[in-house]
C-alpha positions in Angstrom: -38.5 32.6 -62.6 -35.5 33.1 -60.2 -37.8 34.7 -57.6 -40.2 31.7 -57.8 -37.4 29.2 -57.3 -36.1 31.3 -54.4 -39.5 31.2 -52.8 -39.7 27.4 -53.4 -36.4 26.8 -51.6 -37.2 29.2 -48.8 -40.7 27.8 -48.1 -39.5 24.2 -48.6 -36.7 24.7 -46.0 -39.1 26.2 -43.4 -41.7 23.4 -44.0 -38.9 20.9 -43.4 -37.7 22.6 -40.2 -41.3 23.0 -38.9 -41.8 19.3 -39.6 -38.6 18.5 -37.7 -39.8 20.6 -34.8 -43.1 18.8 -34.7 -41.3 15.4 -34.8 -39.0 16.6 -32.0 -42.0 17.3 -29.8 -43.6 14.0 -30.7 -40.4 12.4 -29.5 -41.3 13.8 -26.1 -45.0 13.3 -26.2 -45.3 9.7 -27.3 -43.1 8.1 -24.5 -44.6 10.5 -21.9 -48.1 9.2 -22.8 -46.9 5.6 -22.8 -45.6 6.1 -19.3 -48.9 7.5 -18.2 -48.1 11.2 -18.0 -50.7 13.8 -18.7 -49.9 15.9 -21.8 -52.4 18.8 -22.0 -50.7 20.8 -24.8 -48.7 20.2 -28.0 -47.8 23.3 -29.9 -45.5 24.3 -32.8 -44.3 27.9 -32.5 -44.5 30.5 -29.7 -46.6 33.6 -28.9 -50.3 34.0 -29.9 -52.3 30.9 -30.8 -53.2 30.9 -34.5 -55.1 27.6 -34.5 -55.8 24.8 -32.0 -58.0 21.8 -31.6 -58.5 19.5 -28.6 -58.3 15.8 -29.1 -58.9 13.9 -25.9 -57.0 15.6 -23.1 -54.5 17.2 -25.4 -54.8 20.6 -27.2 -52.9 20.6 -30.5 -52.1 23.9 -32.2 -49.9 26.4 -34.0 -48.5 29.6 -32.6 -47.7 32.9 -34.4 -43.9 32.7 -34.2 -42.7 29.4 -35.9 -39.3 29.4 -34.2 -39.7 26.3 -32.0 -42.4 24.3 -30.2 -43.2 22.7 -26.9 -45.1 19.8 -25.3 -46.6 20.5 -21.9 -46.1 17.5 -19.6 -47.8 18.0 -16.2 -45.8 17.7 -13.0 -42.2 18.5 -14.2 -41.4 20.2 -10.9 -41.8 18.2 -7.7 -43.1 19.9 -4.5 -40.6 21.8 -2.4 -39.6 21.0 1.2 -42.7 22.8 2.3 -44.9 20.2 0.6 -47.3 20.5 -2.4 -48.7 24.0 -3.1 -52.1 24.8 -1.6 -54.9 24.9 -4.1 -58.0 27.0 -3.3 -61.0 28.4 -5.2 -61.8 32.1 -4.9 -65.2 33.7 -4.8 -65.3 33.9 -8.6 -64.6 30.2 -9.0 -61.0 30.6 -10.1 -58.3 28.3 -8.9 -55.7 30.0 -6.7 -52.4 28.2 -6.1 -50.1 29.3 -3.3 -46.8 27.8 -2.1 -46.6 27.3 1.6 -43.6 28.7 3.4 -41.6 31.8 3.1 -40.6 33.2 -0.3 -37.9 35.8 0.4 -35.3 36.7 -2.2 -35.6 37.0 -5.9 -34.6 33.4 -6.9 -36.7 31.9 -4.1 -39.7 33.9 -5.3 -39.0 32.7 -8.9 -39.0 29.1 -7.8 -42.2 29.5 -5.8 -43.9 31.2 -8.7 -42.8 28.4 -11.0 -44.2 25.7 -8.7 -47.5 27.6 -8.4 -47.8 27.9 -12.2 -47.0 24.2 -12.5 -49.7 23.1 -10.1 -52.4 25.3 -11.7 -52.8 22.5 -14.2 -52.8 19.7 -11.7 -56.0 18.1 -10.3 -56.1 15.6 -7.4 -56.7 12.8 -9.9 -53.5 13.7 -11.8 -51.3 12.9 -8.8 -50.2 9.4 -10.1 -49.5 10.8 -13.5 -47.0 13.6 -12.6 -43.8 13.5 -14.5 -41.5 13.9 -11.5 -42.9 10.6 -10.1 -41.6 8.6 -13.0 -38.6 6.3 -12.5 -35.3 8.0 -13.5 -34.9 5.9 -16.7 -38.4 6.8 -17.9 -37.6 10.5 -17.4 -34.4 10.0 -19.5 -36.4 8.3 -22.3 -39.0 11.1 -22.3 -36.6 13.9 -22.3 -34.1 12.3 -24.7 -36.9 11.4 -27.2 -36.9 14.9 -28.7 -33.2 15.2 -29.5 -33.0 11.6 -30.6 -35.8 12.3 -33.0 -33.7 15.1 -34.6 -30.7 12.8 -34.7 -32.8 10.0 -36.4 -34.0 12.5 -39.0 -30.5 13.6 -39.6 -29.3 10.0 -39.9 -32.1 9.2 -42.4 -31.3 12.2 -44.6 -27.6 11.7 -44.6 -27.9 8.0 -45.3 -30.1 8.7 -48.3 -27.7 11.4 -49.5 -24.6 9.3 -49.0 -26.1 6.2 -50.6 -27.3 8.0 -53.8 -25.4 11.2 -54.4 -22.4 10.7 -52.2 -20.8 12.7 -49.4 -20.0 16.2 -50.6 -17.5 16.5 -47.8 -15.7 13.3 -48.6 -14.2 12.8 -52.0 -12.0 10.1 -53.5 -9.5 10.9 -56.2 -8.8 8.3 -58.9 -5.6 8.4 -61.1 -7.8 9.1 -64.2 -7.3 12.3 -66.1 -10.3 14.6 -66.1 -8.6 17.6 -67.5 -5.4 18.4 -69.3 -4.2 22.0 -68.5 -3.2 24.0 -71.6 -0.5 26.1 -70.0 1.6 26.8 -66.9 0.0 29.6 -65.0 1.8 31.1 -61.9 0.1 30.1 -58.7 -0.6 33.8 -57.8 -2.6 34.1 -61.1 -4.5 30.8 -60.7 -7.8 30.9 -62.6 -6.9 33.1 -65.5 -7.0 31.9 -69.1 -3.9 31.0 -71.1 -2.0 33.6 -73.1 0.4 33.0 -76.1 3.3 33.9 -73.8 2.5 31.1 -71.3 4.5 27.8 -71.4 2.5 24.8 -72.7 2.2 22.1 -70.0 4.3 18.9 -70.4 1.1 16.9 -70.3 -0.3 18.7 -73.4 3.0 18.4 -75.2 3.1 14.7 -74.5 -0.4 14.1 -75.9 -2.0 12.9 -72.6 -5.8 12.8 -73.0 -8.8 13.0 -70.8 -9.7 9.5 -69.6 -6.1 8.2 -69.5 -5.5 6.1 -66.4 -2.1 6.4 -64.7 -0.7 2.9 -64.1 2.9 3.7 -63.2 5.3 6.7 -62.8 8.9 5.8 -63.6 8.1 2.1 -63.2 6.5 2.6 -59.8 2.9 1.3 -59.8 0.3 4.0 -59.0 -1.6 2.9 -55.9 -3.3 6.3 -55.5 -3.3 9.6 -57.1 -1.8 11.2 -54.0 1.3 8.9 -54.3 1.6 9.7 -58.1 1.5 13.4 -57.3 4.3 13.1 -54.7 6.5 11.3 -57.4 5.8 13.9 -60.1 6.3 16.9 -57.7 9.7 15.3 -56.7 10.9 15.3 -60.3 12.2 18.8 -60.9 12.7 19.6 -64.5 13.7 16.0 -65.3 12.7 13.1 -67.5 9.7 11.0 -66.5 8.2 7.8 -67.9 4.5 7.4 -67.6 2.6 4.1 -68.1 -1.0 4.8 -68.9 -4.1 2.8 -69.9 -6.0 4.3 -72.8 -9.0 2.5 -74.5 -7.9 -0.8 -72.9 -4.3 -0.6 -74.1 -1.2 0.2 -72.1 0.9 3.0 -73.4 4.3 4.3 -72.4 4.8 8.1 -72.6 8.2 9.8 -72.1 8.0 13.5 -71.2 9.6 16.2 -69.1 8.2 17.9 -66.1 8.5 21.7 -65.7 9.2 23.5 -62.4 6.7 25.9 -60.9 6.0 27.3 -57.4 3.1 25.6 -55.7 2.0 25.2 -52.0 4.3 22.8 -50.2 1.2 20.8 -49.1 -1.4 20.1 -51.8 -4.1 19.9 -49.1 -3.2 23.3 -47.6 -3.5 26.2 -50.1 -2.0 28.5 -47.5 1.2 26.6 -47.0 4.4 28.3 -48.3 5.3 28.1 -52.0 8.1 25.7 -53.1 9.5 24.7 -56.5 8.1 21.4 -57.5 7.8 19.3 -60.7 4.6 20.0 -62.6 2.9 17.9 -65.3 -0.4 19.7 -65.9 -3.2 17.2 -65.4 -6.2 17.1 -63.1 -7.3 13.8 -61.7 -10.9 12.6 -61.5 -12.6 13.1 -58.2 -15.9 11.6 -57.1 -17.8 11.8 -53.8 -17.6 8.7 -51.6 -20.8 6.8 -51.2 -21.8 4.5 -48.4 -24.6 2.9 -46.4 -25.7 3.0 -42.7 -22.3 2.0 -41.2 -20.6 4.7 -43.3 -23.3 7.2 -42.3 -22.8 6.3 -38.6 -19.0 6.8 -38.9 -19.5 10.2 -40.5 -22.0 11.3 -37.9 -19.5 10.2 -35.2 -17.0 12.7 -36.8 -19.7 15.3 -36.9 -20.3 14.8 -33.2 -16.8 15.7 -32.4 -16.9 18.7 -34.6 -20.2 19.8 -33.2 -19.0 19.6 -29.6 -16.1 21.8 -30.5 -18.4 24.2 -32.3 -20.8 24.4 -29.3 -17.9 25.2 -27.0 -16.9 28.1 -29.3 -20.5 29.2 -30.0 -20.7 32.2 -27.7 -17.4 33.6 -29.1 -18.6 33.0 -32.7 -21.9 34.8 -31.9 -19.9 37.7 -30.4 -18.0 38.1 -33.7 -21.3 37.9 -35.6 -22.5 40.8 -33.4 -19.3 42.7 -34.3 -20.1 42.2 -38.0 -23.6 43.7 -37.4 -21.9 46.8 -36.0 -19.6 46.9 -39.0 -16.5 46.4 -36.9 -15.4 43.3 -38.8 -16.5 41.2 -41.7 -18.8 38.2 -41.0 -16.9 34.9 -41.2 -18.1 32.4 -43.8 -18.1 29.7 -41.1 -20.2 31.7 -38.6 -23.4 30.2 -37.2 -26.7 31.0 -38.8 -30.3 31.0 -37.6 -33.3 29.4 -39.2 -33.7 32.7 -41.2 -30.1 32.3 -42.5 -30.8 28.7 -43.4 -33.9 29.8 -45.3 -31.9 32.4 -47.3 -29.3 29.8 -48.2 -31.9 27.3 -49.3 -33.6 30.0 -51.5 -30.3 31.0 -53.1 -29.4 27.4 -53.8 -32.7 26.6 -55.6 -32.6 30.0 -57.5 -29.0 29.6 -58.7 -28.6 28.9 -62.4 -25.0 27.8 -61.9 -25.8 24.7 -59.8 -27.0 21.5 -61.3 -30.4 20.1 -60.2 -28.9 17.1 -58.5 -26.4 19.3 -56.7 -29.2 21.6 -55.5 -31.2 18.6 -54.1 -28.1 17.3 -52.3 -27.3 20.7 -50.8 -30.8 21.1 -49.5 -30.9 17.6 -48.0 -27.5 18.3 -46.3 -28.7 21.6 -45.0 -31.9 20.2 -43.4 -29.9 17.2 -42.1 -27.3 19.5 -40.6 -29.9 21.7 -38.9 -31.5 18.6 -37.3 -28.1 17.2 -36.2 -27.1 20.5 -34.6 -30.5 20.9 -32.9 -30.3 17.3 -31.5 -26.8 17.8 -30.2 -27.6 21.3 -28.8 -30.6 20.0 -26.9 -28.4 17.4 -25.2 -26.3 20.1 -23.4 -26.8 19.3 -19.7 -28.3 22.7 -18.8 -31.8 23.7 -18.1 -34.0 24.7 -19.9 -32.6 22.3 -22.5 -33.7 18.7 -22.6 -30.2 17.7 -21.5 -30.7 19.6 -18.2 -33.7 17.3 -17.4 -31.7 14.3 -18.5 -28.8 15.3 -16.2 -31.3 15.8 -13.3 -32.7 12.3 -13.8 -29.3 10.7 -14.0 -28.2 12.5 -10.8 -31.4 11.3 -9.1 -30.5 7.7 -10.0 -26.9 8.1 -8.8 -27.9 9.8 -5.6 -30.5 7.2 -4.7 -28.1 4.4 -5.6 -25.4 5.9 -3.3 -27.9 6.3 -0.4 -29.0 2.7 -0.9 -25.5 1.4 -0.8 -24.8 3.3 2.4 -28.0 2.1 4.0 -29.5 5.6 4.2 -33.2 6.5 3.7 -34.3 7.3 0.2 -33.4 11.0 -0.5 -36.4 11.3 -2.8 -36.8 13.1 -6.1 -34.2 15.6 -7.4 -35.7 19.0 -7.2 -34.9 20.5 -10.6 -36.8 23.7 -9.6 -33.7 24.7 -7.6 -31.9 25.0 -10.9 -34.4 27.4 -12.4 -32.2 30.4 -11.8 -29.6 28.7 -14.0 -32.4 28.0 -16.5 -33.4 31.7 -16.6 -29.8 32.8 -17.2 -29.2 30.1 -19.9 -32.6 31.0 -21.5 -31.7 34.7 -21.6 -28.4 33.9 -23.3 -30.1 31.7 -25.9 -32.6 34.4 -26.6 -29.8 37.0 -27.0 -27.8 34.7 -29.3 -30.9 33.9 -31.3 -31.7 37.5 -31.9 -28.1 38.4 -32.9 -28.1 35.6 -35.4 -31.5 36.5 -36.9 -30.5 40.2 -37.2 -27.2 39.2 -38.8 -28.9 36.9 -41.3 -31.0 39.9 -42.3 -28.5 42.7 -42.4 -25.2 40.7 -42.9 -26.3 37.5 -44.5 -24.1 34.7 -45.8 -24.5 33.9 -49.5 -24.0 30.8 -51.6 -20.9 31.4 -53.7 
């Protein structure tokens, strides 16, 4: 049965990601069509075509490798300084596209070849429908449509999660006892069971029960559990008076605290150990819930964290590569590929130690997190990512505006083809990083603990 649930989680994750990819591409295709562009292809996946069907002027289909997708929008590259490529028909009736002018040098030849490939799909009647002819703001809408679709998906998933289950990364502690510890265990031995030689906790001696709500510590009202903890930790082996609420009645309990070595900061388990007062109770914690405004605030924090993660991504992938070679252990916070995400989803659904509601929440958060990262990643202002085209359109608007203010002739469209060498380098880096992560997720996978 475990294998069945593992397969359910794995397949469910991949279906959700493929749906997200499809919606990403729809985010490009719909506004492109609305603005009159020609869209001859819409595919999910790469490589060999598994299935396709033409509806109108667009061919829809699936490719063999489901690791992405694309929408072909005609006319992404404007003609170069030498003018539009020359289109001829050879003796066999095949279209032959050549770029006029010299093509010396590797990068120049690459740009010329890209222009020629682009114009193979262009007919004379397509001239008014070419993407590069769109106003800059329409280009931004078309190219931002894909990443924004991923961010909208992430927002919807997180909103649903936070509104019902709560935010697993944001908990609120109430001054209500959820557990009374039976004994005082040294911090270095945390997690072990009590033995007859262990000291009984002051809370157990005083008869504190699960469900008791702390109202005051030594007469000071408890406004939060964190404040109550500070007061108790400050009482080193001394008397303490607790005011609690039990079954609707206020009770006053007099007890002693004991002294034990705990981290100086309760929020930082790695901080140095210091002697503090210890009572022996665990407060009730629950996940914070919220609606759209709360979700937007959380995604704002995610944006900052994601930007920092993207800056460090090449370094993190390098360490993942070292873990493949056995040089170091793979870090638990290292990035994962879609393969790693599928494995995590499978392990979550197959685990017998995780409640059903927790499994559903983890899977929703996993899919939402992937969508959020993909959306943010595609906004990086480098070709071949969507953000590179957005940056080109914004530069076109700025350049034309500056020329207009200076009374100069219109400089024309920005030639993104000149940035193709950058696109090839970035594309190669993305390919290498993707392969490294996929290999690591197979030979050095991260597991749900």
